[in-house]
NUBA-344471 format. One record per residue (C-alpha): residue number from 1; x, y, z. Coordinates in steps of 0.1 Angstrom, whole numbers, plus 2048, in hexadecimal, padded with zeros to 3 digits. Example, Ala and Ser with C-alpha at 12.3 -4.5 7.8 and 13.67 -1.06 7.14 Angstrom:
2
    i    x    y    z
    1  87B  7D3  84E
    2  889  7F5  847
//
This chain:
78
    i    x    y    z
    1  801  801  800
    2  821  817  807
    3  82B  814  7E1
    4  806  819  7DB
    5  803  837  7EF
    6  824  84E  7DE
    7  81F  847  7C2
    8  7FA  841  7BC
    9  7EE  830  799
   10  7FB  832  770
   11  81C  823  774
   12  828  806  762
   13  826  7E3  773
   14  851  7E8  776
   15  84E  806  787
   16  83C  7F5  7A6
   17  856  7DB  7A5
   18  870  7EF  7AC
   19  860  800  7C3
   20  852  7E8  7D8
   21  86F  7CF  7DB
   22  87E  7F3  7E5
   23  868  7F8  7FE
   24  86F  7D2  80C
   25  891  7DA  810
   26  887  7F7  828
   27  871  7E4  83C
   28  890  7CA  83C
   29  874  7B3  831
   30  885  792  81A
   31  87A  788  7F9
   32  883  77B  7DC
   33  87D  785  7B7
   34  874  775  799
   35  86D  755  7AB
   36  86B  735  793
   37  846  723  798
   38  83E  701  784
   39  81B  6FE  77C
   40  805  6E0  77F
   41  7E5  6D3  772
   42  7D4  6B0  77A
   43  7F8  6A3  78B
   44  809  6AC  76D
   45  824  6C6  76E
   46  823  6DE  752
   47  841  6E8  739
   48  835  70E  73D
   49  844  722  756
   50  83C  742  76C
   51  84D  758  77D
   52  846  769  7A1
   53  849  78D  7A7
   54  854  788  7C9
   55  856  76E  7E7
   56  856  77E  80A
   57  85B  76B  82C
   58  860  74D  813
   59  83E  744  80E
   60  828  768  803
   61  823  76A  7E5
   62  820  78F  7D3
   63  819  796  7B6
   64  81C  7B6  7A6
   65  7FB  7C4  792
   66  7F7  7EA  782
   67  7D6  7ED  777
   68  7B7  7FC  785
   69  79F  7DC  789
   70  7A0  7B5  78E
   71  799  7A6  76A
   72  791  77D  772
   73  7B7  776  75F
   74  7C2  788  781
   75  7AE  76C  793
   76  7BA  752  77E
   77  7DC  75A  784
   78  7DA  757  7AD
//
């Protein structure tokens, strides 16, 4: 929320991504970026790959979105 409060809306995701990484560092929140994540379908691992924007505290996934509304594709991603 701090990143949104300071920057407001209108930037590309890359700007919010960089600002959020800086905010995590300032607050001493442990995080990893661009963490590979496999996708499974009915017990079979699919060949495609996906990278998580941030993983904080080794188990909290944070995805950066720069849009004015959440659409069904956003829910599918989660």
